[in-house]
C-alpha positions in Angstrom: 153.6 156.0 135.1 151.4 158.7 136.6 151.2 161.8 133.6 151.4 165.8 134.2 151.6 168.3 132.0 154.4 170.2 134.0 157.0 169.0 136.4 158.7 171.3 138.8 162.2 170.7 140.4 162.4 173.3 143.4 158.9 174.3 146.0 160.9 177.5 146.7 159.5 181.0 145.3 159.7 180.6 141.9 158.5 177.0 142.0 155.7 177.5 143.6 154.9 180.2 142.1 154.7 178.9 138.4 153.0 175.4 140.1 150.1 178.2 141.2 150.1 180.1 138.1 150.1 177.6 136.1 147.6 174.7 138.0 144.9 177.7 138.2 145.0 177.3 134.2 143.8 173.7 134.8 147.5 172.7 133.8 148.4 169.7 136.0 151.8 169.9 137.9 154.2 167.6 140.0 156.7 169.6 142.1 159.7 168.2 143.1 161.5 169.1 146.3 164.8 167.7 148.6 163.8 169.4 151.5 161.0 167.8 153.8 158.5 171.6 153.6 158.0 174.0 151.3 159.6 177.1 150.6 163.3 176.5 149.6 165.3 179.6 150.2 162.4 181.3 151.7 161.5 178.4 154.7 161.0 180.0 158.1 161.5 177.8 161.5 159.6 177.6 164.5 161.9 176.6 168.0 159.7 176.2 170.8 161.5 177.2 174.0 159.0 177.0 177.1 155.4 177.1 175.0 156.6 179.8 173.3 157.4 180.2 169.7 160.8 181.7 168.2 160.4 182.3 164.5 163.3 182.2 162.2 163.5 183.2 158.4 166.5 182.1 156.4 168.5 185.2 156.6 167.3 188.6 156.2 163.9 188.4 154.1 161.3 190.7 153.2 159.4 191.5 150.3 160.3 195.1 148.9 158.7 195.9 145.1 157.5 198.6 143.4 156.1 196.2 140.4 152.6 196.3 140.2 152.5 192.8 138.6 153.9 191.0 141.5 152.2 193.4 144.5 149.2 192.0 142.8 150.1 188.4 143.3 150.9 188.6 147.0 148.0 190.8 148.4 146.1 187.8 146.5 148.1 185.3 148.6 148.7 186.8 152.4 147.3 190.0 154.1 150.6 191.4 155.2 152.2 194.3 157.5 153.7 197.0 156.0 157.5 197.8 157.9 160.6 200.1 157.4 163.9 199.2 156.9 167.2 199.5 158.4 170.4 197.9 157.2 173.8 198.8 158.5 178.0 197.7 157.9 180.6 197.0 160.5 184.2 197.7 159.7 186.8 198.9 161.3 185.2 198.2 164.7 182.5 200.3 164.6 178.8 200.7 163.2 177.4 202.6 160.1 174.2 202.6 158.7 173.3 201.5 154.9 173.2 203.1 152.5 176.0 205.4 153.5 175.4 209.0 154.4 177.7 212.0 154.8 177.7 212.1 157.9 179.1 208.6 157.9 182.6 209.7 156.8 183.1 211.7 159.5 182.7 208.6 161.8 185.3 207.3 159.9 189.4 206.9 161.2 190.8 210.7 159.8 192.5 208.9 158.0 190.2 207.0 156.5 187.8 209.9 156.2 191.1 212.1 154.3 191.0 209.0 151.6 188.3 208.5 150.9 187.5 212.5 150.2 190.6 212.6 147.9 189.2 209.0 146.0 186.6 211.8 144.6 189.2 213.4 142.7 191.0 211.0 141.3 187.7 208.3 141.0 187.6 208.9 136.9 190.7 207.2 136.0 189.1 203.6 137.0 186.2 204.3 134.5 188.4 203.9 131.4 189.5 200.9 132.9 187.1 197.5 131.9 183.6 198.0 134.1 182.8 194.2 133.9 186.1 193.6 136.4 184.3 194.5 139.7 187.3 195.9 141.2 187.6 198.2 138.5 183.2 199.2 138.7 183.6 199.4 142.8 186.6 202.4 142.9 185.2 204.3 140.0 181.9 204.7 142.0 183.5 204.3 145.6 187.1 205.1 145.7 190.0 202.8 146.3 189.6 203.2 150.2 185.8 202.1 150.4 186.8 199.0 148.3 190.3 198.5 150.4 187.9 198.7 153.5 185.0 197.5 152.5 184.3 195.6 149.9 186.9 193.8 149.0 187.6 191.9 152.1 183.4 191.5 152.2 183.2 189.8 149.0 185.9 187.6 149.5 185.3 186.2 152.5 181.7 185.9 150.9 182.1 184.6 147.6 185.2 182.6 148.7 186.4 184.3 145.4 189.5 185.9 144.7 188.0 189.7 143.8 190.0 190.1 140.9 188.2 187.5 139.1 184.3 188.6 140.4 182.5 190.1 137.3 180.6 193.7 138.3 177.0 192.1 138.0 177.6 191.4 141.4 178.1 194.4 142.3 175.3 196.2 140.8 172.8 193.9 140.9 174.2 193.7 145.3 173.3 197.2 145.4 170.4 197.0 144.1 169.3 194.5 146.5 170.7 196.8 149.3 169.6 200.2 148.5 166.2 198.7 147.3 164.6 202.0 146.7 165.3 203.7 143.3 164.4 207.0 144.3 167.8 206.7 146.7 170.4 207.6 143.9 173.1 205.8 145.3 175.3 204.2 142.4 178.7 206.4 143.8 180.0 207.9 146.4 179.2 211.1 144.8 175.6 210.0 144.7 175.5 208.7 148.7 177.0 212.1 149.2 174.5 214.3 147.0 171.8 212.1 148.2 173.4 213.0 152.4 173.5 217.0 151.6 170.4 217.2 149.3 167.6 214.7 151.1 164.7 214.0 149.8 162.9 212.3 152.7 161.9 208.8 151.4 160.6 206.2 154.0 160.8 203.0 151.9 158.6 200.5 153.4 158.5 196.4 152.7 155.5 193.6 152.9 156.4 191.0 155.6 153.7 188.5 156.8 151.6 189.3 160.1 152.7 186.6 161.8 154.7 183.3 161.7 157.9 185.0 159.9 158.7 185.4 155.8 157.8 181.6 155.1 154.3 181.8 156.1 153.5 183.2 153.1 154.8 180.3 151.0 153.4 178.4 153.1 150.3 179.8 152.8 151.3 179.5 148.5 151.6 175.8 149.1 148.0 175.6 150.4 146.6 177.0 147.4 148.6 175.2 145.1 146.6 171.9 146.9 143.4 173.4 146.6 143.6 173.7 142.9 143.3 169.9 143.3 145.6 170.6 139.9 149.1 170.0 142.4 150.7 167.3 143.7 154.2 167.7 145.7 157.0 164.8 146.4 159.0 165.9 149.1 162.4 164.6 150.2 163.0 164.1 146.6 165.1 164.3 143.6 165.2 163.5 140.1 167.2 160.9 139.2 167.0 160.3 135.5 165.8 161.9 132.6 164.9 160.8 129.1 163.1 162.2 126.5 160.1 160.1 125.1 158.7 162.2 121.6 158.2 165.6 123.0 157.8 164.5 126.4 160.1 164.1 129.2 160.4 160.7 131.4 161.7 161.3 134.9 162.8 158.4 137.2 162.1 160.0 141.0 162.3 157.4 144.0 162.1 154.6 141.3 159.3 155.3 139.6 158.8 157.0 136.6 156.8 160.6 136.1 155.8 161.8 132.6 156.6 165.3 131.7 154.5 166.0 128.6 154.5 169.8 128.2 158.1 170.4 130.0 160.6 170.4 133.3 160.7 173.7 135.0 164.2 173.5 137.0 164.7 176.1 139.8 167.5 173.9 141.3 171.5 173.7 141.0 172.2 174.4 137.0 175.3 171.8 137.5 172.9 168.8 138.6 170.7 169.3 135.5 173.4 169.5 133.1 174.6 165.5 135.4 171.5 164.2 134.4 170.9 164.9 130.3 174.9 164.4 130.4 174.6 161.1 128.6 172.7 162.6 125.2 174.6 161.5 122.8 174.1 164.8 121.3 176.1 166.8 124.1 179.6 166.5 125.4 179.4 167.6 128.9 182.5 166.0 130.2 184.9 169.0 129.5 182.1 172.1 130.2 183.4 174.0 133.1 180.8 173.9 136.4 179.0 177.0 137.3 180.2 177.8 141.1 177.4 177.8 144.0 177.9 179.0 147.7 176.5 177.2 150.5 175.3 178.6 153.5 175.3 178.0 157.0 172.6 179.6 159.1 173.4 180.1 162.9 170.1 180.7 164.8 170.3 182.4 168.3 167.9 182.7 170.7 169.7 185.4 173.7 167.9 187.3 176.6 167.6 191.0 175.4 169.5 192.1 178.2 172.5 190.2 176.8 172.6 192.1 173.0 173.9 194.8 173.3 173.1 196.5 169.6 169.4 196.1 168.6 168.8 198.4 165.6 169.1 197.2 162.3 167.2 194.7 160.6 170.6 193.0 158.8 173.9 194.0 159.3 177.1 193.1 157.0 180.3 192.4 158.6 183.5 193.5 156.9 186.0 192.3 158.2 188.3 189.5 156.3 189.4 187.9 159.6 186.0 186.6 160.9 184.0 184.2 159.8 180.7 186.3 160.1 179.3 187.7 157.3 176.1 188.9 158.3 173.2 188.9 160.8 169.9 189.2 160.8 167.9 190.1 163.5 164.4 188.9 163.8 162.4 191.3 166.0 163.4 194.4 163.8 161.4 193.3 160.8 158.4 191.7 162.8 158.0 191.7 167.3 155.6 188.5 166.4 158.9 186.7 166.1 160.3 186.9 169.1 158.5 186.5 172.5 159.0 189.4 175.5 161.9 189.1 176.6 164.5 187.6 174.5 166.3 188.2 170.8 166.7 186.2 167.6 169.0 186.7 165.0 170.5 184.5 162.6 174.5 184.5 161.5 175.6 183.5 157.8 178.5 181.9 157.2 179.2 181.5 153.4 181.5 177.7 152.1 182.4 177.4 149.0 180.8 174.2 147.0 184.0 173.6 144.8 186.5 173.6 147.7 184.3 173.3 151.1 185.8 174.3 154.7 183.0 174.7 157.5 179.1 173.3 155.5 180.3 169.6 156.8 181.3 170.4 160.3 179.0 173.4 161.3 178.8 173.2 164.8 182.5 173.5 165.3 181.6 177.2 164.7 179.1 178.0 167.2 181.8 178.5 170.0 184.2 181.2 167.4 181.1 182.8 166.1 180.1 183.8 170.1 183.0 185.4 170.3 183.2 187.2 167.5 179.7 188.3 168.1 181.3 189.5 171.6 184.2 191.1 170.0 182.1 193.3 167.8 180.4 194.1 170.9 176.9 192.6 169.9 176.2 191.1 172.6 178.1 191.6 176.2 181.0 189.4 176.9 178.9 187.1 179.8 176.2 186.7 177.0 175.4 182.7 176.1 172.7 181.6 173.9 169.8 179.7 175.3 169.2 177.7 172.1 171.5 177.2 168.9 169.7 176.0 165.6 172.2 175.2 162.8 170.9 175.1 159.3 173.5 174.4 156.6 171.7 175.1 153.3 173.3 174.5 149.6 172.9 176.4 146.7 172.5 179.6 148.7 174.1 182.3 146.0 175.6 181.9 142.5 179.0 183.6 141.9 179.9 185.6 139.0 182.9 185.1 138.1 184.5 186.9 135.1 183.4 184.0 132.8 180.1 183.6 134.6 177.9 184.3 131.7 180.3 182.4 128.9 179.8 179.3 131.1 176.1 179.9 131.7 175.2 180.4 128.1 177.0 177.2 127.5 175.1 175.0 129.6 171.7 176.3 128.7 172.5 175.8 125.4 173.0 172.1 126.4 169.6 171.9 128.2 167.5 173.3 125.2 169.6 171.1 122.6 168.4 168.0 125.0 165.4 169.3 124.6 163.6 172.6 124.3 160.7 171.5 126.7 163.0 172.0 129.9 163.1 175.6 131.4 165.2 177.4 133.5 163.8 180.0 136.0 164.5 181.0 140.0 168.3 182.2 141.7 169.6 179.0 141.1 168.1 177.4 137.9 168.5 180.7 136.0 172.0 181.4 138.1 170.8 185.3 138.6 171.3 187.0 142.0 167.9 187.5 142.8 165.2 188.5 145.2 162.3 186.7 146.2 160.1 189.4 144.5 161.5 188.7 141.3 161.8 185.2 141.5 157.6 185.8 141.8 157.9 187.6 138.7 160.0 185.9 136.7 157.6 182.6 137.4 154.3 184.7 136.7 156.0 185.2 133.1 157.2 181.9 133.0 153.5 180.5 133.4 152.0 183.7 130.9 154.0 182.2 128.2 153.1 178.7 128.5 149.4 179.5 129.3 149.5 181.7 126.3 148.5 184.4 127.9 151.9 186.4 126.7 154.2 185.9 123.6 157.3 187.5 125.0 160.5 186.5 126.4 160.6 188.3 130.1 164.5 189.6 130.6 165.0 188.9 133.9 168.6 190.1 133.9 167.6 193.7 132.5 164.7 193.9 134.5 166.6 193.2 137.7 169.2 194.9 137.3 172.8 194.7 136.9 173.5 193.2 133.5 176.6 194.5 132.0 
């Protein structure tokens, strides 16, 4: 049996960062990942066409942080380019820049514009209602009209969940993630209008690798982990069983046993961890409600550039609830190094429920429908056909914040700690918190600091990342 100080489940942003920070402090690490390579939700893929490399990220990715701890870590790993930002939304058959501005309202159909303005007079009544509900939170800040034509259809399409059972944390974290810059006041329609009427010019800056896409950062971080000579990686692997052995944890992986003497760090689906520990006699997990996650299908398209009509935004949100497309990511808008001359590479995201999947197992059947939707949006020309389509289905891409998600998570966390206080939850899936790669890095750094005795304080990631009500 091989012994390690820590065994880490997941080689994504949080898992790799934790492994590197612990290894630098002399700890021995085993990282286990279900994929064949590191990166998790931050992988980039290379597709070769006629000896030219086309780079695709796993959806929209860029480092956007003013946290000095994260910035220092990013520059320690890799020198990167500074890029700007561009985000759009598509609804009612038009493209709008995001965050919305005063002029956006004048592009609305006249009845929508008038109703949106009128909402400013009547929105306060929603402030008296339960602000933990997504519906009330959005109506109070953006008005009933924008809620109905954009936020509600997009949210139900994306989450595959009734909007009346969505916690407002989904809205506040989502707005924070989309707006990015804390200097832009966009917590309400009034805030957006004030920012538009009396604007302070803000050029938000982001970091992005100079080559090979966003995932290149984590490929380099993986190599740095290996160079410490303290890390071992097992890919195409999952933890099959967990037993306690005094204060250590005995894990079976591919029919072999490995001992974690100081702890197991879990950044994967928390339901899977609960299934592994459910045989513990102290825990009654048979009737425990499950946390809800989404799966996502990423359609990576290569088109001739001349056939793409709308080339403006790094990513584009599509609100129409009757279409499959949730979001489009355009690689050239992040870095021209990702896309050879004369081509335009973009990624279409389609989400699917884990509890009631519809598309995930038959993802290839949706390609033609997605192309027709792109044509109807005038994103591509009516005669356009992809040169290459690469379909990548990925599990556990987003947590779903149902109204009772905190109670379920707290119950799950309690079960984990009853089994062993040496199991630690980090990352988007493990900590069940909708965060950026930046946030996952900071969470992992703070975890490693505590384990390395560099800090005694618990890191309140929910407050730090914003959105917790």
